[in-house]
C-alpha positions as CSV (number, residue, x, y, z in Angstrom):
1,M,-26.4,-5.9,-2.9
2,P,-27.0,-2.1,-4.0
3,R,-24.1,-0.1,-6.4
4,V,-22.1,2.7,-5.0
5,S,-21.1,5.4,-7.0
6,H,-17.1,5.5,-7.3
7,Q,-17.3,9.7,-6.2
8,A,-19.6,8.2,-3.3
9,L,-17.2,6.4,-2.2
10,R,-14.1,8.4,-2.7
11,H,-16.8,11.2,-0.9
12,S,-17.0,9.0,2.0
13,F,-12.9,8.1,1.9
14,R,-12.7,11.9,2.4
15,E,-15.2,11.4,5.7
16,L,-12.7,9.5,7.0
17,L,-10.0,11.8,6.2
18,A,-11.9,14.4,8.5
19,S,-12.6,12.7,11.1
20,S,-11.4,12.1,15.2
21,S,-11.0,8.2,14.4
22,C,-8.3,5.9,13.4
23,F,-9.7,3.1,11.1
24,Q,-8.4,-0.4,10.4
25,T,-7.5,-1.3,6.3
26,A,-9.0,-4.3,5.6
27,S,-6.6,-6.2,2.6
28,V,-8.6,-6.8,-0.3
29,F,-6.9,-8.5,-3.9
30,D,-9.6,-10.0,-5.6
31,P,-14.0,-8.6,-6.0
32,M,-14.4,-11.7,-3.3
33,S,-12.5,-10.6,-0.9
34,A,-14.2,-6.5,-1.4
35,R,-16.9,-7.4,-1.0
36,I,-17.0,-9.6,2.0
37,A,-14.8,-7.0,3.8
38,A,-18.1,-4.3,3.0
39,D,-20.3,-7.1,4.3
40,L,-18.7,-7.5,7.6
41,G,-18.7,-3.9,7.9
42,F,-14.9,-2.3,6.9
43,E,-14.4,0.9,6.5
44,V,-12.2,0.9,4.1
45,G,-10.0,-1.0,2.1
46,I,-6.3,-1.7,0.5
47,L,-5.7,-3.5,-3.0
48,G,-1.2,-3.4,-1.9
49,G,1.4,-4.0,-4.3
50,S,3.2,-6.3,-3.3
51,V,-0.6,-8.7,-2.9
52,A,-1.4,-7.6,-6.2
53,S,2.2,-8.2,-7.6
54,L,1.4,-12.5,-5.4
55,Q,-1.9,-12.8,-7.3
56,V,-1.0,-11.6,-10.4
57,L,3.0,-12.9,-11.4
58,A,3.1,-15.2,-8.2
59,A,6.1,-13.3,-7.6
60,P,7.5,-11.2,-4.6
61,D,8.1,-7.8,-4.0
62,F,10.6,-6.2,-6.1
63,A,8.6,-3.7,-8.5
64,L,7.7,-6.4,-10.9
65,I,3.7,-5.4,-11.9
66,T,3.4,-3.0,-14.2
67,L,1.5,-0.2,-14.4
68,S,-1.7,-2.7,-16.7
69,E,-1.6,-5.3,-15.1
70,F,-2.2,-3.2,-11.2
71,V,-4.9,-1.4,-12.9
72,E,-6.8,-4.6,-14.6
73,Q,-6.7,-5.7,-10.8
74,A,-8.3,-2.6,-9.2
75,A,-10.9,-2.4,-12.1
76,R,-12.4,-5.6,-10.9
77,I,-11.9,-4.6,-7.3
78,G,-13.4,-0.8,-8.5
79,R,-16.5,-3.1,-10.3
80,V,-17.4,-4.1,-7.2
81,A,-16.6,-1.9,-4.4
82,Q,-18.7,-1.3,-2.0
83,L,-16.0,0.4,0.8
84,P,-13.5,2.7,-0.7
85,V,-10.2,1.4,-1.7
86,I,-6.6,2.7,-1.2
87,A,-4.5,1.4,-4.3
88,D,-0.1,1.2,-2.6
89,A,0.7,2.4,-7.0
90,D,3.9,2.6,-5.3
91,H,5.6,5.0,-7.6
92,G,4.3,5.2,-9.6
93,Y,6.0,2.8,-12.0
94,G,8.7,5.8,-12.7
95,N,9.0,9.6,-13.6
96,A,6.1,12.7,-12.8
97,L,4.6,11.8,-15.9
98,N,4.1,8.0,-15.9
99,V,2.7,9.3,-11.5
100,M,-0.1,10.8,-13.6
101,R,-0.7,8.2,-16.2
102,T,-0.8,5.3,-13.6
103,V,-4.0,8.1,-11.8
104,Q,-6.2,8.6,-14.4
105,E,-5.5,4.2,-15.0
106,L,-6.8,4.4,-10.9
107,E,-8.4,6.6,-11.4
108,R,-10.6,5.2,-13.8
109,A,-10.4,1.9,-12.6
110,G,-13.2,3.4,-9.4
111,I,-10.1,3.2,-7.0
112,A,-11.0,5.9,-4.2
113,A,-7.5,6.8,-2.6
114,L,-4.0,5.9,-4.3
115,T,-0.8,6.5,-2.8
116,I,2.7,7.5,-4.8
117,E,6.2,6.6,-2.3
118,D,9.5,8.2,-2.5
119,T,11.4,5.1,-2.6
120,L,13.1,4.2,-5.2
121,L,12.2,2.0,-7.3
122,P,12.8,-0.6,-8.6
123,A,15.8,-0.4,-7.6
124,Q,18.5,1.0,-9.7
125,F,21.7,-0.7,-10.4
126,G,24.2,-0.6,-7.6
127,C,21.5,1.3,-4.8
128,K,20.0,-0.9,-1.5
129,S,16.6,-1.3,-2.1
130,T,15.5,1.0,0.6
131,D,16.7,3.9,-1.0
132,L,15.0,7.0,-1.4
133,I,14.6,9.8,-4.8
134,S,15.5,13.3,-3.9
135,T,12.7,14.9,-2.2
136,E,12.3,17.6,-4.9
137,E,11.6,14.6,-7.2
138,G,8.8,13.4,-4.8
139,V,7.7,16.9,-4.6
140,G,7.4,16.7,-8.7
141,K,4.9,13.4,-8.4
142,V,3.0,14.6,-5.9
143,R,2.2,17.8,-8.1
144,A,1.7,16.0,-11.1
145,A,-0.6,13.6,-9.2
146,L,-2.2,16.5,-7.9
147,D,-2.2,17.4,-11.5
148,A,-4.0,14.8,-13.6
149,R,-7.3,13.3,-11.5
150,V,-10.7,14.7,-12.7
151,D,-12.2,13.6,-9.6
152,P,-10.8,16.1,-7.0
153,E,-13.0,13.8,-4.5
154,L,-9.7,11.2,-5.3
155,S,-7.7,11.3,-2.1
156,I,-3.7,11.6,-3.4
157,I,-1.3,10.7,-0.1
158,A,2.6,11.1,0.0
159,R,4.1,8.0,1.3
160,T,7.8,7.3,2.6
161,N,9.4,5.4,5.0
162,A,10.5,6.3,8.2
163,S,13.6,4.3,9.4
164,A,15.0,5.0,5.8
165,R,16.1,7.9,7.0
166,P,16.7,10.7,10.3
167,V,13.5,12.4,11.9
168,H,15.0,15.8,10.6
169,E,15.1,14.2,7.5
170,V,11.8,12.3,7.2
171,I,9.6,15.4,8.3
172,H,11.3,17.9,5.8
173,R,10.3,15.5,3.0
174,T,6.0,15.0,4.9
175,R,5.9,19.2,5.3
176,A,8.0,19.3,1.6
177,Y,4.3,16.9,0.4
178,Q,2.1,18.5,2.5
179,R,3.3,21.6,1.4
180,A,2.6,20.3,-2.3
181,G,-0.9,19.5,-1.6
182,A,-1.0,15.7,-1.0
183,D,-4.6,14.9,1.0
184,G,-2.6,12.7,2.7
185,I,1.0,12.0,4.3
186,C,1.8,7.6,4.5
187,I,4.7,6.5,6.7
188,V,6.2,3.9,6.9
189,G,8.3,2.0,9.4
190,I,7.7,4.2,11.7
191,Q,8.4,2.4,15.6
192,D,6.8,3.6,17.9
193,F,5.1,6.6,19.9
194,A,7.5,8.8,20.8
195,H,8.6,8.3,17.1
196,L,5.6,8.8,15.7
197,E,5.3,11.6,18.1
198,Q,9.0,13.3,16.8
199,I,7.3,14.1,13.3
200,A,3.1,14.2,13.6
201,E,3.9,17.3,15.6
202,H,5.1,19.2,11.9
203,I,1.7,18.1,9.5
204,T,-0.9,18.9,9.8
205,I,-2.5,16.8,7.4
206,P,-4.2,13.6,8.0
207,L,-2.0,10.3,8.3
208,M,-1.7,7.1,7.3
209,L,0.5,4.5,8.8
210,V,2.3,0.8,8.1
211,T,2.6,-0.7,11.1
212,Y,2.9,-4.3,9.9
213,G,1.3,-5.4,13.3
214,N,3.6,-3.6,15.5
215,P,2.2,-4.1,19.2
216,R,4.2,-0.6,20.3
217,L,1.2,1.4,17.6
218,N,-1.2,-0.5,19.7
219,D,-3.6,2.3,20.5
220,N,-6.1,3.5,18.5
221,E,-7.3,5.7,21.1
222,R,-3.0,7.8,21.1
223,L,-3.2,6.4,17.2
224,A,-6.2,8.9,16.6
225,K,-5.1,12.1,19.0
226,L,-1.7,12.3,17.4
227,G,-3.9,12.9,13.0
228,V,-4.3,8.7,12.5
229,R,-6.8,7.9,10.3
230,I,-5.7,5.8,8.5
231,I,-3.8,1.8,10.0
232,V,-3.3,-0.7,6.9
233,A,-1.6,-3.2,9.6
234,G,-0.9,-6.7,7.2
235,H,-2.3,-8.4,4.7
236,G,-3.0,-11.5,6.8
237,A,-6.3,-12.5,4.7
238,Y,-4.5,-12.8,1.3
239,F,-2.0,-14.6,4.0
240,A,-4.7,-17.0,4.3
241,S,-6.1,-17.2,1.5
242,I,-2.2,-19.0,0.3
243,K,-2.7,-21.2,3.4
244,A,-6.3,-22.8,2.2
245,T,-5.5,-22.9,-0.7
246,Y,-1.8,-25.4,0.4
247,D,-3.9,-27.1,3.1
248,C,-7.0,-28.1,0.9
249,L,-4.7,-29.3,-2.1
250,R,-3.1,-31.2,0.7
251,E,-6.1,-33.4,2.2
252,Q,-7.0,-33.3,-1.9
253,R,-3.4,-35.2,-2.7
254,Q,-4.3,-37.2,1.2
255,L,-0.9,-35.5,2.3
256,T,-1.8,-34.6,5.5
257,R,0.9,-37.0,7.1
258,S,3.2,-37.5,4.7
259,T,4.5,-33.8,3.9
260,S,5.6,-30.7,6.4
261,N,2.6,-28.6,7.2
262,L,4.0,-24.4,6.1
263,S,3.2,-22.0,7.2
264,A,1.2,-18.7,5.4
265,T,4.2,-16.6,5.3
266,E,6.7,-20.0,5.0
267,L,4.3,-21.2,1.8
268,A,4.8,-17.4,0.0
269,Y,8.1,-17.3,0.3
270,T,8.6,-21.2,-0.8
271,Y,6.4,-20.5,-4.0
272,T,7.5,-17.0,-5.1
273,L,11.1,-18.4,-5.7
274,P,12.8,-14.9,-4.0
275,E,16.3,-16.7,-4.0
276,T,15.8,-16.8,-7.8
277,Y,15.7,-13.3,-7.9
278,L,17.8,-12.3,-5.8
279,N,20.8,-14.2,-6.9
280,W,19.5,-12.2,-11.1
281,A,19.8,-9.1,-9.2
282,R,22.7,-9.7,-7.5
283,D,24.4,-11.7,-10.9
284,F,22.9,-8.5,-13.1
285,M,22.7,-5.0,-11.1
286,D,25.4,-5.6,-8.6
287,V,22.9,-4.8,-5.9
288,Q,24.0,-3.3,-2.3
289,E,22.4,-5.1,1.6
């Protein structure tokens, strides 16, 4: 398989953003999955922050993974990738200066694009996990990310959660990120097409949606007409790998009849110990649920 330069992959991603079509991402979490995705004809892959936390730490998505751990996994993928890969860079691992470091490290790792979100991460004492930073701080992070990149082909995508705020505030935030120079806007929590239309009419740069497979948004042609270029429906491939490992080891131990057959979601919940982390959060952080 011929090698493709990182710059060429970034250019390919920008061509996707500039097109009139909507593309589904492949969940890539290691070099093998990246090669498989490219061989199957996927136009773009994504390394999810939650998936990296599972893959590296076997921990839930509580912003526990460090920048260096995330970059190491991204670099392993970047060494072999034959398709552009988006990195879910969470909040940029800190403030605007940390965002600059995040961009520099992920660019060297070979990532084609990255998302920086405005969620207040890691969750602060007495705050909810869905709280957002101010729009002004979010703009500062976008501007810092743009200033930090060396290759202008690297795409910086500003991410926000539409379900965490009223529509008028989502519009205010996304327009501010657009004015700051973001190459695209990533939105989580869109409920349906009516919800999307309210927001999309105010945005002129490409949209990326994290839908988690929401059936009310299952129309690629309609999404494309509203400016959506990238869809992240979830990370089914990674969860399938957890299930396959569990089933293979159960069979090896000849436990197929004597133990319950857990689903992929149940397995992830069982082996990441989320209740332990939630109890710690309640004990030490006065978390408001």
